[in-house]
N, C-alpha and C positions, 0 to 999 in steps of 0.2 A: 372625594368629597366627602367636608367636616362633618361630623353629627355633633347638634347641643347636646349634652349630657341632660337625661331624664331628669324632669325632677319627682320628687316621691313625698307625698303625705305624710307626715312624721308625727302626726299628735298622738299620744300615748290613748288618748280616750276623748272624743267630741262626740257634739251632736248642737243639730241648730237650737237654737232659744226660742222657743216658741213665744213667751213673753213681751207683750208692748212696752220700749225703758220711759221711764217719764223721766224730764227736764235733760235730756241728756248727758247722762255723765261721761264721763271721759273713759271710756276702751280702755282694756291692756291698762288696768290700774289698782289699785288696791280700793280702791273705790267699787270696782267692777271685780272686785270675788268673794268669791259666798261657799258658802257650804250647803249641800242641795240641801238637806231639811234643815234649812234654815237656822240652826242656831248658832251662834257664836265661834267667832273662828280666830285664833288665837297666831301672832304676825312673829316672828323672830326673825333678825339680821344678825349680821356682824360677826365677830369673832366668839367663837361659843355654844353657835350659834342654835348648831343640830343638839350639841348635850341640854342646852335651855330647851326646846323641846320635847326631846324624849325624856324629861325629869316632867314637865306641863303633862305631858302622852300618859303618864303613869300613875300621877298624881288624880287625874280626871279619868280615865278610861278609856277615854281617845285614842286616837289615830295620827298619828307622824304623818306628814305632806310633803313633796319635797317639791318646789319652783321651780320647776324645766322648761315653762312657758314664755317668760320674759324679764329680762332685765328692767324692764321700765316698771314692773309692780314694787314701789318703794312706801314704805313709809313714811309721814310725816315728817316725823320729829327727825327720820335718818334722813342719810345719801346713800343711803347701802342698798343693792335689790334687798330685799326680803329671799331670805333663802327658804325656808322651811314655815308649811302654819300648822295649829294643831287644831281639829275640830273631831267629831262623832262620827260626823258624814262625810264623803269625797267631796273636797275644795275643789273650786271650778272657777275661771275667769273665763271675763266677756271679752269676743274680741271681733272688729269689721269683717265683710265678707273680704276675701280674696281667690285666690284662684280654683283653690280646694274647697271655699265653701258658700253659699248663695245668698246667705245673709247672714245676722252677728248668729254668732255659733260661741259654747260651751267647751273651753279645753281644760279639761279636770290634768289637777294634776296628783303623781303618781303617790300611792304610797312610801312611804323608806324602810 
């Protein structure tokens, strides 16, 4: 008898999103990616994205976060997925419920 491979919960860090969303923004997108402290987030994509993010973080005293949560997170002006975000507090993206999460949840980006 064959057994199906067990799926594992693979979030770096996640938690339920307690707030109600207004105007139904598209989940798993740049529109639903925020800094935990509510500050500005600088996104970078494409060639030299890591270097650009590191320079911006150094100049602003912030932290670089790596997008390992979704390739659907893209800037409106670029077709390439966002690779890095720079912010003073942790960055997260809102996702719809799935087999591991009962409601809309925050998937946090790990620091570089």
